[in-house]
Structures are given as C-alpha cells and as structure tokens.
C-alpha positions as a Markdown table, in Angstrom:
| # | Residue | x | y | z |
|---|---|---|---|---|
| 1 | Met | -4.9 | -5.8 | 29.1 |
| 2 | Asp | -5.3 | -8.8 | 31.5 |
| 3 | Ala | -8.3 | -10.3 | 29.5 |
| 4 | Cys | -6.1 | -10.2 | 26.4 |
| 5 | Leu | -3.2 | -11.9 | 28.1 |
| 6 | Thr | -5.8 | -14.7 | 29.2 |
| 7 | Ile | -6.9 | -15.2 | 25.7 |
| 8 | Phe | -3.3 | -15.7 | 24.5 |
| 9 | Val | -2.9 | -18.5 | 27.1 |
| 10 | Val | -6.1 | -20.2 | 26.4 |
| 11 | Leu | -6.0 | -20.1 | 22.5 |
| 12 | Trp | -2.4 | -20.3 | 21.7 |
| 13 | Glu | 0.8 | -21.7 | 23.1 |
| 14 | Pro | 2.6 | -18.6 | 24.7 |
| 15 | Glu | 5.8 | -19.2 | 22.6 |
| 16 | Asp | 3.7 | -18.8 | 19.5 |
| 17 | Val | 2.7 | -15.1 | 20.0 |
| 18 | Val | 4.8 | -12.4 | 18.5 |
| 19 | Arg | 2.5 | -9.6 | 19.5 |
| 20 | Ala | -0.9 | -8.0 | 19.1 |
| 21 | Leu | -1.3 | -5.7 | 16.1 |
| 22 | Asp | -1.3 | -2.1 | 16.5 |
| 23 | Pro | -4.0 | 0.2 | 15.0 |
| 24 | Ser | -1.9 | 1.1 | 11.9 |
| 25 | Glu | -1.9 | -2.7 | 11.3 |
| 26 | Gln | -5.2 | -3.7 | 12.7 |
| 27 | Arg | -7.3 | -1.6 | 10.2 |
| 28 | Phe | -6.3 | -4.3 | 7.4 |
| 29 | Val | -7.5 | -7.5 | 9.7 |
| 30 | Arg | -11.2 | -7.2 | 9.2 |
| 31 | His | -11.3 | -7.8 | 5.4 |
| 32 | Ala | -8.0 | -9.8 | 5.4 |
| 33 | Thr | -6.6 | -7.4 | 3.0 |
| 34 | Phe | -3.6 | -8.7 | 0.9 |
| 35 | Thr | -1.7 | -6.1 | -1.3 |
| 36 | Gly | -0.5 | -7.6 | -4.6 |
| 37 | Arg | 2.5 | -6.6 | -6.7 |
| 38 | Ser | 2.1 | -8.2 | -10.2 |
| 39 | Val | 4.2 | -8.2 | -13.3 |
| 40 | Thr | 3.9 | -9.5 | -16.8 |
| 41 | Val | 6.9 | -11.5 | -17.8 |
| 42 | Leu | 8.3 | -11.8 | -21.4 |
| 43 | Gly | 10.6 | -14.6 | -22.1 |
| 44 | Glu | 11.3 | -18.2 | -20.8 |
| 45 | Leu | 10.5 | -18.4 | -17.0 |
| 46 | Asp | 11.9 | -21.1 | -14.8 |
| 47 | Ala | 9.1 | -22.0 | -12.6 |
| 48 | Ala | 11.2 | -24.2 | -10.3 |
| 49 | Gly | 13.7 | -21.2 | -9.9 |
| 50 | Leu | 10.7 | -18.8 | -9.0 |
| 51 | Gly | 9.7 | -21.5 | -6.3 |
| 52 | Ala | 13.1 | -21.7 | -5.0 |
| 53 | Ala | 13.2 | -17.9 | -5.0 |
| 54 | Phe | 10.0 | -17.7 | -2.9 |
| 55 | Ala | 11.3 | -20.3 | -0.6 |
| 56 | Ala | 14.4 | -18.3 | 0.0 |
| 57 | Leu | 12.2 | -15.1 | 0.4 |
| 58 | Gln | 10.1 | -16.8 | 3.1 |
| 59 | Arg | 13.4 | -17.9 | 4.8 |
| 60 | Arg | 14.8 | -14.4 | 4.8 |
| 61 | Phe | 11.7 | -12.7 | 5.9 |
| 62 | Pro | 9.9 | -15.0 | 8.5 |
| 63 | Ile | 7.0 | -12.6 | 8.8 |
| 64 | Leu | 5.7 | -13.9 | 5.7 |
| 65 | Val | 5.1 | -17.3 | 7.1 |
| 66 | Cys | 3.5 | -16.0 | 10.3 |
| 67 | Arg | -0.1 | -16.0 | 10.5 |
| 68 | Ile | -2.8 | -13.7 | 11.8 |
| 69 | Val | -5.7 | -15.0 | 14.1 |
| 70 | Glu | -8.5 | -12.8 | 15.6 |
| 71 | Asp | -9.8 | -12.7 | 19.2 |
| 72 | Ala | -13.4 | -12.6 | 20.1 |
| 73 | Asp | -13.3 | -8.8 | 19.4 |
| 74 | Glu | -11.6 | -9.4 | 15.9 |
| 75 | Asn | -8.4 | -7.9 | 17.1 |
| 76 | Gly | -5.5 | -9.3 | 15.2 |
| 77 | Ile | -2.9 | -11.4 | 16.9 |
| 78 | Leu | 0.5 | -12.0 | 15.1 |
| 79 | Leu | 1.7 | -15.7 | 15.6 |
| 80 | Arg | 4.9 | -17.5 | 14.6 |
| 81 | Pro | 4.4 | -20.4 | 12.2 |
| 82 | Gly | 5.2 | -23.2 | 14.5 |
| 83 | Asp | 5.4 | -26.5 | 12.9 |
| 84 | Ile | 3.1 | -25.5 | 10.1 |
| 85 | Glu | 4.8 | -26.2 | 6.8 |
| 86 | Ala | 5.0 | -23.2 | 4.6 |
| 87 | Val | 2.9 | -22.9 | 1.4 |
| 88 | Gly | 5.2 | -22.6 | -1.7 |
| 89 | Ala | 4.5 | -20.9 | -5.0 |
| 90 | Trp | 1.5 | -21.8 | -7.0 |
| 91 | Val | 2.2 | -22.4 | -10.7 |
| 92 | Ser | -0.6 | -23.1 | -13.2 |
| 93 | Phe | -1.4 | -22.4 | -16.8 |
| 94 | Gly | -3.9 | -19.6 | -17.7 |
| 95 | Asp | -4.2 | -16.1 | -19.2 |
| 96 | Pro | -1.4 | -13.8 | -18.1 |
| 97 | Asp | -3.3 | -10.7 | -19.1 |
| 98 | Glu | -5.6 | -11.4 | -16.1 |
| 99 | Val | -5.0 | -10.9 | -12.4 |
| 100 | Arg | -6.8 | -13.6 | -10.9 |
| 101 | Ile | -8.0 | -14.7 | -7.5 |
| 102 | Pro | -5.8 | -17.8 | -6.9 |
| 103 | Ala | -7.8 | -21.0 | -7.0 |
| 104 | Glu | -6.0 | -22.2 | -3.9 |
| 105 | Ser | -7.0 | -20.7 | -0.5 |
| 106 | Met | -5.4 | -17.5 | 0.7 |
| 107 | Asp | -5.8 | -17.5 | 4.6 |
| 108 | Pro | -4.0 | -15.1 | 6.8 |
| 109 | Gly | -4.6 | -17.8 | 9.6 |
| 110 | Ala | -2.1 | -20.0 | 7.6 |
| 111 | Gln | 0.4 | -17.6 | 6.2 |
| 112 | Leu | 0.8 | -13.9 | 5.2 |
| 113 | Ala | 2.3 | -14.0 | 1.8 |
| 114 | Tyr | 1.4 | -16.1 | -1.4 |
| 115 | Leu | 2.9 | -16.2 | -4.8 |
| 116 | Asp | 0.8 | -16.9 | -7.9 |
| 117 | Val | 2.5 | -17.7 | -11.3 |
| 118 | Val | 0.4 | -18.1 | -14.2 |
| 119 | Leu | 2.2 | -19.4 | -17.3 |
| 120 | Ala | 1.0 | -19.3 | -21.1 |
| 121 | Glu | 2.3 | -20.3 | -24.4 |
| 122 | Glu | 4.7 | -18.0 | -26.3 |
| 123 | Asp | 6.8 | -17.5 | -23.4 |
| 124 | Arg | 4.4 | -15.2 | -21.5 |
| 125 | Ala | 3.7 | -15.3 | -17.9 |
| 126 | Arg | 2.3 | -13.2 | -15.0 |
| 127 | Val | 3.9 | -13.2 | -11.5 |
| 128 | Thr | 1.9 | -11.8 | -8.5 |
| 129 | Leu | 3.2 | -11.6 | -5.0 |
| 130 | Phe | 0.3 | -11.0 | -2.4 |
| 131 | Val | 1.4 | -9.8 | 1.1 |
| 132 | His | -1.1 | -9.2 | 4.0 |
| 133 | His | -1.4 | -5.4 | 4.2 |
| 134 | Ser | -1.1 | -5.5 | 8.2 |
| 135 | Val | 2.5 | -6.5 | 7.9 |
| 136 | Ala | 3.7 | -4.8 | 4.7 |
| 137 | Asp | 2.8 | -1.4 | 3.0 |
| 138 | Ala | 3.9 | 0.0 | -0.4 |
| 139 | Gly | 7.6 | 0.4 | 0.5 |
| 140 | His | 7.9 | -2.9 | 2.1 |
| 141 | Cys | 6.0 | -4.8 | -0.6 |
| 142 | Val | 8.2 | -3.3 | -3.3 |
| 143 | Glu | 11.4 | -4.4 | -1.3 |
| 144 | Leu | 10.1 | -7.9 | -0.8 |
| 145 | Phe | 9.2 | -8.1 | -4.8 |
| 146 | Ala | 12.8 | -6.9 | -5.5 |
| 147 | Arg | 14.3 | -9.3 | -3.2 |
| 148 | Leu | 12.2 | -12.2 | -4.9 |
| 149 | Trp | 13.6 | -11.3 | -8.4 |
| 150 | Gly | 17.0 | -11.0 | -7.0 |
| 151 | Phe | 16.9 | -14.4 | -5.5 |
| 152 | Tyr | 15.4 | -15.7 | -8.8 |
| 153 | Thr | 18.1 | -14.3 | -11.0 |
| 154 | Asp | 20.8 | -15.6 | -8.6 |
| 155 | Tyr | 19.1 | -19.1 | -9.2 |
| 156 | Val | 19.1 | -19.0 | -12.9 |
| 157 | Glu | 22.5 | -17.4 | -13.2 |
| 158 | Thr | 24.5 | -19.5 | -10.6 |
| 159 | Gly | 22.1 | -22.5 | -9.8 |
| 160 | Lys | 21.9 | -21.4 | -6.3 |
| 161 | Ile | 20.5 | -18.8 | -3.9 |
| 162 | Ala | 22.9 | -17.2 | -1.3 |
| 163 | Asp | 22.5 | -18.1 | 2.4 |
| 164 | Thr | 19.1 | -16.2 | 3.5 |
| 165 | Ala | 18.8 | -17.7 | 6.9 |
| 166 | Thr | 21.0 | -15.1 | 8.8 |
| 167 | Val | 18.8 | -12.3 | 10.2 |
| 168 | Val | 19.7 | -9.4 | 12.4 |
| 169 | Ala | 18.4 | -9.9 | 16.0 |
| 170 | Glu | 15.3 | -7.8 | 16.9 |
| 171 | Ser | 17.2 | -5.8 | 19.5 |
| 172 | Glu | 19.6 | -4.4 | 16.8 |
| 173 | Thr | 17.5 | -1.3 | 15.8 |
| 174 | Ala | 20.1 | 0.6 | 14.1 |
| 175 | Ala | 19.2 | 2.6 | 11.1 |
| 176 | Gly | 19.3 | 0.4 | 8.0 |
| 177 | Ala | 19.2 | -2.8 | 10.0 |
| 178 | Thr | 16.8 | -5.6 | 9.1 |
| 179 | Trp | 14.7 | -7.0 | 11.9 |
| 180 | Glu | 13.4 | -10.7 | 12.1 |
| 181 | Tyr | 10.0 | -9.3 | 12.5 |
| 182 | Pro | 9.2 | -5.7 | 11.2 |
| 183 | Ala | 7.9 | -3.2 | 13.8 |
| 184 | Ser | 4.7 | -1.2 | 13.7 |
| 185 | Leu | 4.9 | 2.6 | 13.3 |
| 186 | Glu | 3.5 | 3.1 | 16.8 |
| 187 | Val | 6.3 | 1.2 | 18.2 |
| 188 | Leu | 9.1 | 3.2 | 16.2 |
| 189 | Leu | 7.5 | 6.4 | 17.2 |
| 190 | Ala | 7.6 | 5.6 | 20.8 |
| 191 | Gln | 11.2 | 4.6 | 20.5 |
| 192 | Arg | 11.8 | 8.1 | 19.3 |
| 193 | Gly | 9.9 | 9.7 | 22.2 |
| 194 | Ile | 7.0 | 10.7 | 19.9 |
| 195 | Arg | 3.8 | 10.6 | 21.8 |
| 196 | Arg | 0.2 | 11.4 | 21.1 |
| 197 | Gly | -0.7 | 15.3 | 20.9 |
| 198 | Arg | -3.8 | 17.2 | 20.4 |
| 199 | Arg | -3.9 | 17.5 | 16.7 |
| 200 | Ser | -4.2 | 14.5 | 14.3 |
| 201 | Gly | -3.6 | 16.4 | 11.2 |
| 202 | Leu | -6.9 | 15.2 | 9.7 |
| 203 | Glu | -9.2 | 17.9 | 11.1 |
| 204 | Thr | -9.7 | 19.5 | 7.7 |
| 205 | Val | -11.4 | 16.3 | 6.3 |
| 206 | Ala | -13.0 | 15.0 | 9.4 |
| 207 | Arg | -16.6 | 15.2 | 10.7 |
| 208 | Pro | -18.5 | 13.8 | 13.6 |
| 209 | Leu | -19.4 | 10.1 | 13.3 |
| 210 | Val | -23.1 | 9.6 | 12.7 |
| 211 | Val | -25.4 | 6.4 | 12.9 |
| 212 | Thr | -25.1 | 5.7 | 9.3 |
| 213 | Asp | -21.4 | 5.4 | 9.5 |
| 214 | Ser | -21.8 | 2.5 | 12.0 |
| 215 | Val | -21.9 | -1.3 | 11.4 |
| 216 | Ser | -24.2 | -3.5 | 13.4 |
| 217 | Gly | -23.1 | -6.7 | 15.1 |
| 218 | Ile | -25.4 | -8.7 | 13.0 |
| 219 | Glu | -23.7 | -7.3 | 9.7 |
| 220 | Arg | -20.1 | -7.8 | 10.9 |
| 221 | Ala | -20.8 | -11.6 | 11.9 |
| 222 | Glu | -20.6 | -12.9 | 8.2 |
| 223 | Ala | -17.5 | -12.7 | 5.8 |
| 224 | Ala | -18.1 | -12.6 | 2.0 |
| 225 | Pro | -16.1 | -14.7 | -0.4 |
| 226 | Ala | -12.7 | -13.4 | -1.5 |
| 227 | Thr | -12.9 | -10.4 | -3.8 |
| 228 | Leu | -10.1 | -9.0 | -5.9 |
| 229 | Ala | -9.7 | -5.2 | -6.7 |
| 230 | Arg | -7.8 | -4.4 | -9.9 |
| 231 | Pro | -7.9 | -0.7 | -10.3 |
| 232 | Ala | -8.7 | 0.7 | -13.6 |
| 233 | Arg | -5.6 | 2.3 | -15.2 |
| 234 | Ile | -4.5 | 4.9 | -17.5 |
| 235 | Gln | -0.6 | 4.9 | -18.5 |
| 236 | Leu | 1.3 | 8.0 | -19.8 |
| 237 | Asp | 3.8 | 7.1 | -22.3 |
| 238 | Thr | 7.4 | 8.0 | -21.7 |
| 239 | Val | 7.2 | 11.4 | -23.5 |
| 240 | Ala | 4.2 | 12.5 | -21.6 |
| 241 | Thr | 5.6 | 11.3 | -18.3 |
| 242 | Ala | 8.8 | 13.2 | -19.0 |
| 243 | Arg | 6.6 | 16.3 | -19.8 |
| 244 | Val | 4.9 | 16.0 | -16.3 |
| 245 | Leu | 8.2 | 15.7 | -14.6 |
| 246 | Glu | 9.5 | 18.7 | -16.6 |
| 247 | Leu | 6.3 | 20.8 | -15.6 |
| 248 | Ala | 7.3 | 20.0 | -11.9 |
| 249 | Arg | 10.8 | 20.9 | -12.2 |
| 250 | Ala | 10.0 | 24.1 | -14.2 |
| 251 | His | 7.7 | 25.2 | -11.5 |
| 252 | Ala | 9.6 | 23.8 | -8.4 |
| 253 | Val | 6.7 | 21.7 | -7.3 |
| 254 | Ser | 6.7 | 17.9 | -6.4 |
| 255 | Val | 5.1 | 15.4 | -8.8 |
| 256 | Asn | 3.0 | 14.3 | -6.0 |
| 257 | Gly | 1.7 | 17.8 | -5.6 |
| 258 | Leu | 1.1 | 18.1 | -9.4 |
| 259 | Val | -0.8 | 14.8 | -9.7 |
| 260 | Thr | -2.9 | 15.6 | -6.4 |
| 261 | Ala | -3.8 | 18.9 | -7.9 |
| 262 | Ala | -4.9 | 17.4 | -11.2 |
| 263 | Val | -7.0 | 14.8 | -9.2 |
| 264 | Leu | -8.6 | 17.5 | -7.2 |
| 265 | Arg | -9.3 | 19.6 | -10.2 |
| 266 | Ala | -10.8 | 16.7 | -12.2 |
| 267 | Tyr | -13.1 | 15.5 | -9.5 |
| 268 | Gly | -14.2 | 19.0 | -8.6 |
| 269 | Asp | -15.1 | 19.7 | -12.3 |
| 270 | Leu | -16.9 | 16.4 | -12.8 |
| 271 | Ser | -18.8 | 16.3 | -9.4 |
| 272 | Gly | -19.6 | 20.1 | -9.3 |
| 273 | Ala | -18.7 | 20.1 | -5.8 |
| 274 | Asp | -18.1 | 23.4 | -3.9 |
| 275 | His | -15.4 | 21.8 | -1.8 |
| 276 | Val | -12.9 | 19.1 | -2.4 |
| 277 | Ser | -10.6 | 17.2 | -0.1 |
| 278 | Cys | -8.1 | 14.4 | 0.0 |
| 279 | Met | -6.0 | 12.2 | 2.1 |
| 280 | Tyr | -2.9 | 10.4 | 1.2 |
| 281 | Pro | -0.3 | 8.5 | 2.9 |
| 282 | Val | 3.3 | 9.8 | 3.6 |
| 283 | Asp | 6.2 | 7.2 | 4.0 |
| 284 | Leu | 8.0 | 8.1 | 7.1 |
| 285 | Arg | 10.8 | 5.9 | 6.9 |
| 286 | Arg | 13.6 | 8.4 | 5.7 |
| 287 | Arg | 11.8 | 11.1 | 7.9 |
| 288 | Leu | 12.4 | 9.4 | 11.1 |
| 289 | Asp | 15.6 | 9.8 | 13.1 |
| 290 | Pro | 17.2 | 7.2 | 12.7 |
| 291 | Ala | 15.8 | 6.2 | 9.5 |
| 292 | Val | 14.1 | 3.0 | 9.1 |
| 293 | Ala | 15.0 | 0.2 | 6.4 |
| 294 | Ala | 12.2 | -0.5 | 4.0 |
| 295 | Glu | 11.5 | -4.0 | 5.4 |
| 296 | Ala | 12.0 | -3.1 | 9.0 |
| 297 | Gly | 8.7 | -1.8 | 9.6 |
| 298 | Thr | 5.1 | -2.9 | 8.6 |
| 299 | Asn | 2.9 | 0.1 | 7.7 |
| 300 | Leu | 5.3 | 3.2 | 8.1 |
| 301 | Ser | 3.1 | 5.9 | 6.5 |
| 302 | Gly | 1.3 | 8.8 | 8.3 |
| 303 | Leu | -1.8 | 10.5 | 6.6 |
| 304 | Ala | -1.7 | 13.9 | 5.2 |
| 305 | Ala | -4.9 | 15.9 | 4.5 |
| 306 | Phe | -5.6 | 18.8 | 2.2 |
| 307 | Ala | -8.9 | 20.6 | 1.7 |
| 308 | Thr | -9.9 | 23.6 | -0.4 |
| 309 | Asp | -12.8 | 25.3 | -2.2 |
| 310 | Ala | -13.3 | 24.2 | -5.7 |
| 311 | Ala | -13.2 | 28.0 | -6.7 |
| 312 | Asp | -9.6 | 28.0 | -5.4 |
| 313 | Thr | -8.4 | 25.3 | -7.9 |
| 314 | Ala | -8.3 | 27.2 | -10.9 |
| 315 | Asp | -4.6 | 27.2 | -11.6 |
| 316 | Leu | -3.1 | 23.6 | -11.7 |
| 317 | Val | 0.7 | 24.8 | -10.6 |
| 318 | Val | -0.7 | 27.3 | -7.9 |
| 319 | Leu | -2.8 | 24.4 | -6.4 |
| 320 | Ala | 0.1 | 21.9 | -6.5 |
| 321 | Arg | 2.4 | 24.5 | -4.6 |
| 322 | Arg | -0.5 | 25.0 | -2.0 |
| 323 | Ile | -0.6 | 21.1 | -1.4 |
| 324 | Gly | 3.2 | 21.1 | -1.2 |
| 325 | Thr | 3.4 | 23.9 | 1.2 |
| 326 | Ser | 0.7 | 22.2 | 3.3 |
| 327 | Leu | 2.6 | 18.9 | 3.4 |
| 328 | His | 5.8 | 20.8 | 4.3 |
| 329 | Asn | 4.2 | 22.6 | 7.2 |
| 330 | Asp | 2.6 | 19.4 | 8.5 |
| 331 | Leu | 5.9 | 17.5 | 8.5 |
| 332 | Ala | 7.4 | 20.3 | 10.2 |
| 333 | Asp | 4.9 | 20.5 | 12.8 |
| 334 | Gly | 5.0 | 16.8 | 13.3 |
| 335 | Val | 1.3 | 16.2 | 12.6 |
| 336 | Ile | 2.0 | 13.5 | 10.0 |
| 337 | Glu | 3.5 | 11.3 | 12.5 |
| 338 | Gln | 0.5 | 12.2 | 14.9 |
| 339 | Ser | -2.1 | 10.9 | 12.5 |
| 340 | Val | -1.1 | 7.4 | 13.1 |
| 341 | Leu | -1.4 | 7.7 | 16.9 |
| 342 | His | -5.0 | 9.0 | 16.3 |
| 343 | Phe | -6.0 | 6.0 | 14.0 |
| 344 | Pro | -8.2 | 4.5 | 16.8 |
| 345 | Asp | -10.5 | 7.7 | 16.4 |
| 346 | Phe | -10.9 | 7.2 | 12.6 |
| 347 | Phe | -10.7 | 3.4 | 12.0 |
| 348 | Gly | -12.3 | 0.5 | 13.7 |
| 349 | Pro | -15.3 | -0.1 | 16.1 |
| 350 | Asp | -14.3 | 2.6 | 18.5 |
| 351 | Arg | -14.0 | 5.4 | 16.1 |
| 352 | Ile | -15.5 | 8.8 | 16.9 |
| 353 | His | -14.6 | 10.7 | 13.6 |
| 354 | Ser | -15.6 | 10.0 | 9.9 |
| 355 | Thr | -13.5 | 11.1 | 6.9 |
| 356 | Ala | -16.2 | 9.6 | 4.4 |
| 357 | Gly | -16.4 | 11.2 | 1.1 |
| 358 | His | -12.9 | 12.1 | 0.9 |
| 359 | Ile | -10.6 | 11.5 | -2.3 |
| 360 | Ala | -8.0 | 8.8 | -1.2 |
| 361 | Leu | -4.7 | 9.1 | -3.2 |
| 362 | Thr | -1.5 | 6.9 | -2.9 |
| 363 | Asn | 1.5 | 7.7 | -4.7 |
| 364 | Thr | 4.3 | 5.0 | -4.4 |
| 365 | Gly | 6.7 | 7.1 | -6.4 |
| 366 | Thr | 9.2 | 5.4 | -9.0 |
| 367 | Val | 9.3 | 1.8 | -8.7 |
| 368 | Pro | 13.0 | 0.8 | -9.5 |
| 369 | Pro | 13.5 | -1.9 | -12.4 |
| 370 | Phe | 13.5 | -5.5 | -10.9 |
| 371 | Arg | 16.6 | -7.7 | -11.6 |
| 372 | Ala | 16.1 | -10.4 | -14.2 |
| 373 | Pro | 18.2 | -12.7 | -16.0 |
| 374 | Ala | 19.4 | -12.0 | -19.5 |
| 375 | Gly | 16.3 | -12.7 | -22.1 |
| 376 | Leu | 13.6 | -12.1 | -19.5 |
| 377 | Ile | 11.6 | -8.8 | -19.5 |
| 378 | Leu | 9.3 | -7.7 | -16.7 |
| 379 | Asp | 7.1 | -5.5 | -18.7 |
| 380 | Asp | 4.1 | -4.3 | -16.8 |
| 381 | Tyr | 3.6 | -3.7 | -13.1 |
| 382 | Glu | 0.4 | -3.3 | -11.4 |
| 383 | Ile | -0.8 | -3.0 | -7.8 |
| 384 | Val | -4.0 | -4.9 | -6.9 |
| 385 | Tyr | -5.7 | -5.7 | -3.6 |
| 386 | Leu | -7.3 | -9.0 | -2.5 |
| 387 | Ser | -9.7 | -9.4 | 0.5 |
| 388 | Ala | -9.5 | -12.9 | 1.7 |
| 389 | His | -12.6 | -12.6 | 3.8 |
| 390 | Pro | -14.3 | -9.1 | 3.5 |
| 391 | Arg | -16.7 | -8.0 | 6.0 |
| 392 | Pro | -18.8 | -4.6 | 6.2 |
| 393 | Ser | -16.3 | -1.9 | 6.7 |
| 394 | Thr | -15.8 | -0.1 | 10.0 |
| 395 | Gly | -13.7 | 2.6 | 8.5 |
| 396 | Ala | -14.1 | 5.7 | 6.5 |
| 397 | Ser | -15.2 | 5.2 | 2.9 |
| 398 | Ala | -13.5 | 7.3 | 0.2 |
| 399 | Ala | -15.5 | 8.9 | -2.5 |
| 400 | Val | -12.7 | 7.5 | -5.0 |
| 401 | Thr | -9.4 | 6.1 | -4.5 |
| 402 | Phe | -6.4 | 6.8 | -6.9 |
| 403 | Leu | -3.2 | 4.8 | -7.1 |
| 404 | Val | -0.1 | 6.5 | -8.8 |
| 405 | Tyr | 3.3 | 5.1 | -9.6 |
| 406 | Thr | 5.9 | 5.4 | -12.2 |
| 407 | Tyr | 7.5 | 2.2 | -13.7 |
| 408 | Leu | 10.0 | 1.9 | -16.7 |
| 409 | Gly | 9.5 | 5.7 | -17.2 |
| 410 | Arg | 5.7 | 5.5 | -17.5 |
| 411 | Leu | 3.5 | 7.2 | -15.1 |
| 412 | Thr | 0.4 | 5.1 | -14.2 |
| 413 | Ile | -2.7 | 6.4 | -12.6 |
| 414 | Gly | -5.1 | 3.7 | -11.2 |
| 415 | Arg | -8.8 | 4.1 | -9.9 |
| 416 | Leu | -11.0 | 2.3 | -7.6 |
| 417 | Gly | -14.5 | 3.4 | -6.9 |
| 418 | Gly | -15.8 | 6.8 | -7.9 |
| 419 | Gly | -19.5 | 5.9 | -8.5 |
| 420 | Pro | -21.2 | 7.6 | -11.4 |
| 421 | Leu | -18.1 | 9.7 | -12.3 |
| 422 | Ala | -16.0 | 6.5 | -12.6 |
| 423 | Ala | -15.9 | 6.2 | -16.2 |
| 424 | His | -14.6 | 9.7 | -16.8 |
| 425 | Leu | -12.3 | 10.3 | -13.9 |
| 426 | Leu | -9.1 | 8.9 | -15.3 |
| 427 | Asp | -9.3 | 10.7 | -18.7 |
| 428 | Ala | -10.1 | 13.9 | -16.8 |
| 429 | Val | -6.9 | 13.5 | -14.6 |
| 430 | Ala | -4.9 | 12.7 | -17.6 |
| 431 | Ala | -6.2 | 15.9 | -19.5 |
| 432 | Glu | -5.1 | 18.0 | -16.5 |
| 433 | Leu | -1.6 | 16.5 | -16.7 |
| 434 | Ser | -1.3 | 17.0 | -20.4 |
| 435 | Trp | -0.8 | 20.7 | -19.7 |
| 436 | Ser | 2.6 | 21.1 | -20.9 |
| 437 | Ser | 5.3 | 23.6 | -20.2 |
| 438 | Ala | 4.7 | 25.1 | -23.6 |
| 439 | Asp | 1.0 | 25.7 | -22.7 |
| 440 | Gln | 2.1 | 27.4 | -19.6 |
| 441 | Glu | 4.5 | 29.5 | -21.5 |
| 442 | Ala | 1.7 | 30.4 | -24.0 |
| 443 | Ala | -0.5 | 31.3 | -21.0 |
| 444 | Thr | 1.8 | 33.6 | -19.5 |
| 445 | Ala | 3.1 | 35.2 | -22.7 |
C-alpha cells in the first residue's frame, strides 16, 4: 500500500486522485473496454442540441470526464480531469447502418465517455454513447443514455437544459441518492457489513489455473489497435416476444431462466457436449439494503453460475425452473454478493482459478423507451463494445457470449464468439424459444 501511495505522489498531483480502482472495475482496464449504447434515429436531428445535451451530461456526471491511468503494474487509478478540457460530441456524415470505431481517438487517459453522432441524408442518423466499463455497467449506461436523450428533448422543446451542476455530496449515501463519483460494489458491500466468505458461488464452473491460461510479460507489453465488437443479433418480433413472455408467465419461470435454458440447450445440442455451464451477471442495486440508485455505482453486478449434464436439459421449462431455483438459493445464501469479493481469484494476473470455456450470458432486461421530441423516432437499440488498446487477456475466456435485452417490445439476442458453432447458435436459440404455449399444451395433452 505504501508503494502505491508513493506512486501517486510521484506521478500525479494528490488532489487529482479520486481512488484506485477495485477488482470489479479493474478487470476492464487492461483492454480499455468501453461499452456502447447505440440507436438509429429517424427524423431531423439537431446536432447542436445533441452536443449541448452531451455537455450537460458531462456536467451532471463528472465521472465521465475523469480519466484512468495505469501504474507500473497496470493497475487503474481514477483521476479528476483537472484543467483538461472535456471532449465534446463528435458529429460527422456517414452510414448510420454501421456502428463504427470513431475516427477520433478514444483514450481513457483523456476521459471516460464519448459521443459519436453519424448523420445521413433523408433524416437518418446513428447516435452512440461509449462509456468506460470500469465506471459504468449496463444499468448505469442505460441511465446515462436516458439522461442524454432527456437533456436533448429539453433543449429542442424549450431551448435550454435545466441546471445540471448541482450534485449530491459523496457523503450522502442514502438510498436513491446520486453520488458525484459512483462507488464500486466492493465499497458498497463493505458499507453494509458484507465481508469475503469461503464460497465464491462460482465453484461449479471453476477449475484450477493451468500454464496455458497465463499470459507472459512479453505478450502483455504491446497493445493492439482499437477494436469494435458488434454482436451478431437476432430479433424476435413483438408477437414472438409476447409468446415468450406468456410462456414464462404460464409456467411461473423468469424470462431470464427461459432464455438461459434455451441457450444451454442450443449450445449443448450443437456442440455435443456432455456437460454445459454458464455464468451471468446479476444486478444487485435493488437487492442491497439500502438499495442503490442506477448511477450511484460503477459495476454493481455479482456473478451467478449454473452447470448441468446435457442429459438433464431435455425439458426447456424444467431446466428454466432449475436455473431460477439455483439463482434464488444463491441470492438467499448471499453467494452472489460473494462472487465479486473473490474476483481477484478469477480475473487479473494474480488469479488462481479459471472459468474458461463457460457460456457467458448478460440479460439487461427491458430497456425503457427513451424520451424524444415530437417527430423523432429512436428505432433500433444495440449494445456494442470497443477496446481502445486491447492486450492479451488475463481472465477467463468464454466459449461464447450472449447478450439479451428487450426494446420496443422486441426481444433481441446477440452473440459474440462461438468458434465453429457461431453461424448456427442464434437460430438454434430462437428455435428453442419458438416453443409456444400451444406446443406445450399439445405436448401435455
């Protein structure tokens, strides 16, 4: 600890330091991972108004204009911006059907959020908000994106944006309060008296670390050019989505459990594996006491794990119910909160366990419609990831990653990775979910 403090004094002015990042945040530093929320826009977009809205967002949430620097061991340090002028919205002309890597530099050493606006003829556009994953997870990013469109709507409708400079002091930690700088999950758990226990909750998907899981010092010295990951997607229409919701309700299972079961069945059938396992984040904001506002924490998700023999996945609803029961028990036992306190054992250079080969699934739930002025339609919504300076990974590698969310009544399933199965996975998952309640009635008649 003393050595770290010395580094702070040598490299940066003490008043610039906010804090060192905790493990739940640190795991996104190595690749400079930005998570993006992107929509296509139909209608006339006021570029100046969107720039004003982004500036208001930066004032309202000063974490966005902070920066992350790394010490000699690549540990992330969060710094205040000082006298550095914030980078505003980038506006250019191009193809709104693409999610691009911005031509301008995205550097976490400069600031932690960027807005890319691509305009086209015929009143079409794409707007993408990139936020560094160390300081914002899915819940936080959706809140930021919603605030951005709220500020824009205010600007278009009234010509001004309400004062956004007033923030709640960091010491005011009551439920629902907005902090000037969001806290890590580790800090919020400690405030509630939750300490590391013996179980991580990830035992069913973990295995001992082996040499091939490690990264040499030579490999980690070089960073590659920026890369963008835009998941391949399949979207169910509103009728098919409603059918999935009805199936979940009819059998008293969660949509998350149903989709996870479909993913496990599809992957197991295509891969021929005897055993399938998955990990998925669980948002703890409303499960902590007191609860935490969406923007008051950085990455407030624990990890849940589920593993089963492929032979036990024959019935979709039964499997969904088993997944739900496992999650309910882990929440009751407190092991979802424990997972983050064991992150150093699974992520980073000091890890001792590996979960490589698992299925990763992130379900961000229903994304509420964003405010927009009359005549403007925010039609499509996507989640993308941008690594500003990717380096070889020091964490577990998933066999495939699925992203699940619902926007405007349409369930979307995205895929990253998957190897030789990649081309078939999304169709296989969708086929599992097309099993309607009518099919169930016929099967049980």
